[in-house]
C-alpha positions in Angstrom: -0.4 -17.3 97.9 1.2 -13.8 98.1 5.0 -14.0 99.0 6.3 -11.0 100.8 10.0 -10.0 99.9 11.5 -7.4 102.8 14.9 -5.7 101.9 16.8 -2.5 103.0 15.6 0.9 102.1 17.7 3.6 100.4 17.8 5.6 103.3 19.0 2.2 105.4 21.9 1.8 103.3 22.8 5.0 103.0 23.1 5.3 106.9 25.0 1.6 107.1 27.4 3.0 104.8 28.0 6.1 106.7 28.8 4.0 109.6 31.0 1.7 107.7 32.7 4.6 106.1 33.2 6.4 109.4 34.8 2.9 111.2 37.2 3.3 108.2 38.4 6.6 108.4 38.7 6.2 112.3 40.9 2.8 111.8 42.9 4.5 108.9 44.0 7.8 111.3 44.6 5.5 113.8 46.6 3.5 111.7 48.5 6.6 110.2 49.0 8.1 113.7 50.8 5.1 114.6 52.7 4.6 111.6 54.1 7.8 112.2 55.1 7.3 115.8 56.6 4.2 114.6 58.4 6.2 111.9 59.7 8.7 114.7 60.5 6.1 116.8 62.9 4.5 114.7 64.3 7.5 113.7 65.3 8.5 117.5 66.7 5.0 117.9 68.7 5.6 114.7 69.5 8.9 116.4 70.4 7.5 119.7 72.7 4.8 117.9 74.4 6.5 116.0 75.4 8.7 118.9 76.7 5.7 120.7 79.0 4.6 118.0 80.1 8.1 116.7 81.1 9.5 120.0 83.1 6.6 120.6 85.5 7.4 117.4 85.5 10.9 118.1 86.2 10.4 122.1 88.9 7.7 120.9 90.8 9.9 118.5 90.8 13.0 121.1 92.2 10.7 123.8 94.9 9.5 121.2 96.1 13.1 120.2 99.6 13.0 120.1 99.9 9.4 120.0 103.4 8.4 118.5 103.5 12.0 117.3 107.2 13.3 117.4 108.4 16.3 119.3 111.8 16.7 117.6 114.0 15.0 115.0 117.6 13.8 114.5 119.5 10.9 113.3 119.9 7.7 115.3 123.5 9.0 117.1 121.3 12.3 118.3 122.1 14.8 115.4 119.6 17.2 115.5 117.8 17.6 112.5 115.5 20.7 111.1 111.8 19.9 110.4 112.1 21.7 106.7 114.9 19.7 105.7 112.8 16.7 106.0 111.4 15.2 102.5 107.9 15.3 101.8 106.9 16.9 105.0 104.4 19.0 103.7 100.8 17.5 105.3 97.6 18.8 103.1 96.8 20.0 100.0 94.4 23.0 100.0 92.5 25.0 102.3 90.5 25.2 104.7 92.6 22.1 105.7 95.6 23.4 104.4 95.5 26.3 107.2 95.9 23.7 109.9 99.3 22.5 108.5 102.5 22.3 110.6 104.6 21.4 107.7 107.3 22.1 106.6 109.3 24.2 109.0 107.1 23.4 112.4 107.0 20.9 114.5 103.2 19.2 114.6 100.7 20.2 117.0 98.8 17.0 118.1 95.1 19.1 118.6 93.4 21.8 116.5 90.2 23.2 115.9 88.9 25.9 113.0 87.0 28.4 115.5 83.7 29.2 113.5 84.7 28.1 110.0 82.1 25.5 109.2 78.3 25.8 108.0 76.5 27.6 110.9 79.6 29.0 112.0 80.1 25.6 113.7 84.1 24.2 114.2 86.6 22.1 112.8 88.5 19.7 114.6 92.0 18.5 113.6 93.7 15.3 115.2 97.6 14.8 114.2 98.5 11.1 115.8 99.6 7.7 114.2 96.5 5.6 114.9 93.8 7.8 113.7 93.8 6.9 110.1 91.3 4.1 108.9 94.2 1.4 108.0 95.2 -1.7 109.9 99.1 -0.7 109.8 98.3 2.7 111.7 96.6 1.0 114.9 100.4 -1.2 115.3 103.3 -0.5 117.0 106.3 -2.6 118.4 110.0 -1.9 119.9 112.8 -1.7 118.2 116.2 -2.9 119.5 119.6 -2.1 118.2 119.5 -5.6 116.0 117.1 -4.3 113.7 114.3 -6.5 115.0 111.3 -5.4 116.0 109.4 -7.2 118.7 106.3 -9.7 117.2 103.1 -9.8 119.3 101.3 -13.3 120.1 98.6 -12.5 118.2 99.3 -12.5 114.2 97.1 -9.7 113.0 98.9 -7.1 115.5 102.2 -7.4 114.0 103.6 -5.4 110.6 103.8 -7.1 107.5 106.0 -6.7 104.3 105.8 -3.3 103.0 104.2 -1.7 106.1 105.5 1.8 106.2 106.5 3.1 109.7 108.2 6.0 111.5 110.9 5.2 114.3 110.5 7.5 117.5 113.2 7.6 120.5 111.2 7.8 123.7 114.4 10.1 125.3 114.8 11.4 128.7 114.5 14.9 128.7 112.0 17.4 126.8 114.9 18.7 124.6 115.4 14.7 123.0 111.7 13.0 124.3 109.7 11.8 121.4 112.2 12.3 118.7 111.7 11.3 115.4 114.5 9.2 113.8 115.6 10.2 110.4 118.1 8.9 107.8 119.4 11.9 105.9 116.5 14.1 105.0 113.6 10.5 104.9 111.5 10.2 108.0 110.0 6.7 107.3 110.6 3.3 106.4 109.3 -0.1 105.0 109.3 -3.4 107.2 110.8 -6.3 105.7 111.4 -9.7 106.6 114.3 -11.9 107.0 112.9 -15.0 107.8 110.6 -14.5 110.6 112.0 -11.4 112.0 110.4 -8.3 110.8 113.5 -5.8 110.3 114.4 -2.5 110.0 117.2 -0.7 108.5 120.0 -0.1 110.5 119.9 3.9 109.9 116.7 3.8 112.3 117.8 1.6 114.4 119.1 2.4 118.0 123.2 2.5 117.7 123.1 1.2 121.8 122.5 -2.2 122.4 120.8 -0.9 125.7 118.6 1.3 123.5 115.1 0.9 122.3 113.4 3.0 120.2 109.3 2.9 119.3 108.2 1.9 115.7 104.5 3.7 114.8 102.5 2.1 111.6 102.5 5.4 109.6 100.6 4.1 106.3 100.9 1.4 103.3 101.7 4.5 101.1 105.6 4.5 99.5 105.6 8.1 99.9 104.6 10.2 103.2 103.4 13.1 103.0 104.0 13.8 107.1 105.4 11.6 110.0 102.0 10.7 111.2 98.3 10.3 110.1 96.1 13.3 110.3 91.8 13.4 110.9 89.7 16.1 110.4 86.2 16.3 111.8 83.6 19.0 110.6 80.0 19.1 109.6 79.5 18.3 106.0 76.8 19.6 103.4 77.5 16.9 101.1 74.9 14.0 100.9 72.4 15.2 103.9 69.8 12.8 104.3 66.2 14.0 103.3 64.4 13.7 106.4 67.1 16.4 107.8 66.1 19.8 108.9 66.8 22.4 106.2 71.2 23.7 106.8 71.3 20.8 108.6 74.7 18.4 107.2 76.2 14.8 108.5 79.0 15.6 111.0 81.9 13.4 109.4 85.4 12.4 109.9 88.1 12.5 106.9 91.8 11.3 106.9 94.1 13.5 105.3 95.9 11.4 102.1 99.4 10.7 101.7 99.7 10.2 98.5 98.3 14.2 97.5 97.1 15.6 100.7 93.4 15.6 100.2 90.6 13.6 101.4 90.8 11.2 98.5 91.9 7.9 99.7 90.8 5.6 97.0 91.8 7.9 94.1 88.0 8.3 92.9 87.8 11.9 93.2 85.3 12.4 95.7 86.2 12.7 98.9 86.2 9.7 101.6 83.9 10.7 104.4 83.0 8.4 107.4 79.4 9.6 108.6 78.9 10.0 112.3 76.1 11.9 112.8 72.9 13.0 110.3 71.5 16.1 110.6 73.5 18.3 112.6 73.3 21.7 113.1 76.2 22.8 115.3 79.6 21.3 116.2 81.5 23.5 119.0 84.8 22.4 120.7 86.3 24.1 123.8 89.4 23.4 125.9 90.2 23.6 129.6 94.1 24.9 130.1 96.3 24.9 132.9 98.5 28.1 131.9 100.7 28.2 134.4 101.2 25.0 135.3 100.0 24.8 139.0 97.6 21.5 138.4 94.3 23.6 137.9 92.4 24.8 135.2 92.5 28.2 134.9 91.7 29.1 131.2 88.4 27.6 129.2 89.5 28.6 125.3 87.7 28.2 122.3 90.5 28.7 119.8 94.4 27.4 120.2 95.3 28.2 116.7 98.1 30.8 117.7 99.4 28.3 120.3 103.0 26.2 119.6 103.3 22.3 119.9 104.9 23.1 123.1 102.3 24.8 124.5 99.6 22.8 123.4 101.4 19.8 125.2 102.1 21.8 128.3 98.5 23.7 129.2 95.6 22.1 126.9 94.5 19.5 129.6 90.9 18.7 128.7 88.7 19.1 125.4 85.2 20.0 125.7 82.7 18.8 122.2 79.0 20.1 121.9 76.7 18.6 119.1 73.1 19.8 118.2 71.6 17.5 116.0 68.5 16.6 115.1 66.5 13.6 116.8 63.9 11.9 115.1 61.7 13.3 111.7 59.6 16.3 111.0 56.9 16.4 113.1 54.0 19.1 112.3 52.3 18.2 115.3 55.0 18.8 117.5 56.5 22.7 118.8 60.0 22.7 119.9 59.4 26.2 121.3 57.1 24.7 123.9 59.5 21.9 124.8 61.1 22.1 128.4 64.6 20.7 127.1 65.0 23.9 124.4 66.7 26.2 127.2 69.6 23.7 127.3 69.9 24.6 123.2 70.0 28.6 124.0 73.5 29.0 122.8 72.3 27.7 119.3 70.4 29.8 117.5 68.3 27.3 116.0 65.5 29.5 114.6 68.6 31.5 112.8 70.0 28.6 111.5 66.9 26.1 110.6 64.1 29.2 110.3 61.3 30.1 111.8 59.1 28.3 112.3 60.4 25.7 110.4 62.7 24.5 113.5 60.0 24.3 115.9 59.1 20.8 114.0 62.0 18.7 115.1 62.9 17.6 118.1 66.8 18.5 118.8 69.3 17.4 121.3 72.4 18.6 122.8 75.6 16.0 123.3 78.3 17.0 125.2 81.4 15.1 125.8 84.6 16.1 127.9 87.8 14.1 127.1 91.1 14.3 128.8 94.1 14.6 126.4 96.2 12.1 127.9 98.9 11.7 125.1 100.2 15.2 124.1 
């Protein structure tokens, strides 16, 4: 008996393997594309989340520019004191931050900006108020009566604790004595102590008249403050830029001037403490809407107020317009930004010069704008 065994020919095997390879290759390409889109969408979502959080922090600080900021100084019976006689009123210690100092001779200006001093011709923003620091103490305030006792709030975590350092400000009734910093000799701040359940301020900082009420603003736990306010600087930092960012972009950060030595190193480890708000930022600009003749209407838009006094800034600057240009998502070699219909909104930022051409075309760019009223000047 003859048994016939059927099998596959070499040609049939080659064809079958080719078909299998084709299917695997097609599936792999689809998977790679899906993965790339997933990563791209993930980075875009990350950018949008950063935008929500970062802009909320920035908006809040701009709105509060000038909160608790003294306009002049005197003792608790109204005798005027010159700024340059105050102990340790020295502000930031090194350039470029020190270029925006008002110490030691001038009243502090609530908001300033360094026009074009940053990477790619970007601006820096300087905000002075009591609550821009990243500490619990800086976000507290209270009323102070002639008995030297601070009002306590219903929520315990809103009250000052022992050794919190505060400045005391008299609200005043006219521009000459409004928001007057109360000093004791040449000292402009004091520590909080407790007498039983009462938070107490020394008599030298308390109002002399029983019908008068002062305001106490939290400053910093520091035992030797440099200035009767806190100060936050915003700018594009080129340190620690994430690897997925386009060339020549940086991280938009918030930094706080340290009362101890006037730099941005808050914990003494030799490294500036930068709070990152946005990654992959190509440009940051700020302009101001101003009413220069006090008629209630905006008559000037300016990008530089560094020569204005504290009084002029209070009287004339009404609104700040912030513009940030940042990368959205990650590099995509299949994308051409020059063909995107949103590119016309970015004509004021020369991305090809900043990033390089054609490199800038492989990134999605977005321009964020925010107008903030300055209600606490």
